[in-house]
N, C-alpha and C positions, 0 to 999 in steps of 0.2 A: 506494500498499499504506500505508494508516493503521495497521499493527499499533504499539503504542505500550508503552512499560514505566516505571512511572513508581517510583521507587525509596521508598520509606515507611518505611527506618530500614535498619542497617545486617545486620539479616536478615532481609530484605522487599520485595518488590516489589510491584505491584500490574500486570496486562494486559489490555489493552482493543484491543477490534478491529468493528472493523465488517463487516456480513455480507458483503458482496463482496468480504473480506478473504481469508476462506474456502472456496468457493466450492463444495471439498469434502469439507470438514469437516476436515479432515486436524488444522489446529489443537485443535477442540475434541475429535479422537479424541483428541491428543496430551494432551489435559489430563484428558480421565476416563472409566471405562472400568479397564482394566487401567491405567490414567495410568503410558505409555512414555516420558512426556518426566520424568515425577519419578524413574524409574529413570537416563533419561541425565543427571538433571542428579545425581542423587545418585555415580553410576560419574568423573561428572567430579570430583564436589569433594574424592571418594575418594584419597587419596593412597598407596593400596595399594600394595607392586609384587609380585611378581610372586607371590613365594615366602609373603607375608603375607594371609591370610586372613578375617585380627580382623572385618571389618568384615562381614562374610557371615556367616548364619546357618546355611546350609548347602550342600550340591549345587543342591537347588532354588531355592535365592534364587541363587546366580552365575548359572542358567539363566534362572533371570527376567529377571536383569539383563542377561545375556547378548541376548536376544531382543529385548529393547528398546531397544539401542544398537544389534541389529543393522536392527531396523525404522528408527531415525532416519538410519544410515548411507546405507539406500538412500533412502527419501526425499533425503535430502542430496545423495547422488549425483546423482540423477537433475536436480535444483534447479540443479548446476553444470554439469551437461553445455548444459541450456538457457542457462543465463548466459556460457555459452564460445559457443554460438553468436548471440546479442545482442553481444557483443561484437566480432566478425567481422564478421556480418552488417549489424546495424546499425548500429553506431559505427566502420567499417572499422578497429579494432584490428589488426597485422601479429600473426603466431604469433612472433614473439618477444616481442612486450608481452605478448600472453597467455600465455605462458608466464611472465614473468618475475612474475607473479600466478599459478599454479598451481606452478610450481618455481624458486623465488627462488636456489636456491642453481647452478640449472643453470639459467638462461634462453638458453642456444642450443641444447640439445637441446627440438625441438619436436615431438616426436613424441607427450607426453601432452595439449599443444595439440589437435591435429588428431586425436588421437583421439577425446577429448570433445566437437569437434564434429561428426564424421562419428557416433558415437551420438551426442548431443543431433541433429540433422539428422533421423535418425530417426526417435527420440521424438516428435519434433512434426509428423512426416509432409512431409519436406520430401528427398528425395532429397540425399544430400552429393555434391557436384561430383565428378570426376573430377582426380585428383588432378597430371593434363597439359599442358603447354604447348599453345598453340593455335597449330596450326602455319605458318608463314607470316608471322605479327602481331609486332609489334613488342612488345606485352604480352602478359602469360602469364596465364592461369586466376590466384587468388587475390592478385595481385600488387597493391601498397597504389597508390593513385593521386591524382590532385589532378586537380582540372577549371580549367582553365589559358585556357581560351576554350568557349562554347556553342555548340550547331549551333541553327543558324534554328528547329528546331521545337521548342527546348527554352525551358524558362526561361530569363533571364537569373540568376534567383537561384543556379541552379547552378555559377554560377564561383566560382575557391576552396572548394569544399565539395569534402572527402577522402571516397574511397569502394573498394570491392572489386572488381576485375574478374571478372565470374562468365562470361562465356560472350561469342565472340564471334556472331553472326549471317552466315551465310554469303550471304544473298539482299540483304539491306541493308548490308553489306561497315562493319559497324560492332559495336564492343564495345557489350556489356550491364553498368554497374555499380549495385553492391548496394550500400547504409549510409553512403549519399551521407546528409553531416551536418545536418540541419538541413530533414529533410525526413520527411511522417509516415511514423507505421509500417509503414503495409502496402506504400510506395513503396518503404521500406526493405530488405522482402523481397521483395518482386520484380523488383527491379532495373533502374533505368533506362535502354532504348535508345537510342542513335542518338549515339554519341561514336565522333570516329575519332580517327586515331594524333594531328593537328593539337591535338584536343583536351585532352590529358591528358597529363601530366609524372608520373613513376615517385616516389614518395618517398620508395622505400627502393634503388630502385636494380637488384635482383633480383627473381627471383618468387617467393615466399612462401608456392607449396603444397611443397615440397619440407622434411618437417620433419627427414631426414636432414641438412640443411648449415645453418652458423651465419648 
């Protein structure tokens, strides 16, 4: 992403981006036409309190600004959901670590992180994994782990990588780990199979699937 904002004074900036940075034209839409971003910025800068409407022209002005703010909220909420998926699946972050970003005042209640993750997976067309243990195995789905030994079929580059247990292959009797650090994006999303109990160690000691437990 190469969207850049250059300050040209205390009351002005220049925004530049490449064509590939705005594939669906949403950024351009936000800056032209009904200019929702203009309204959003006006709303952010407006110090008015609920009872103070001095900076609104009338009810229609309030409705127009409200529609723009809601448009931005929807678009940004969508991005927040998908970024939560990236933190979990691509970078192996635990629910607690993600929750610390989403709700720093309540980092142990991981329901917000889990809810955003599930919504984000649906949004990008990847079914959310069921938040249940893998019966009869040392690790559980969603548990954050580190590779301490590498199976013969896998690259030794995986040694020391961190990821999240995605599934257990009952046929091959091995774990599938996603989000392994330092690996290409496509591999991170799909997960890497072939890990046995002796190849992994837990990073947080417990399953990271239950949003209700600290």
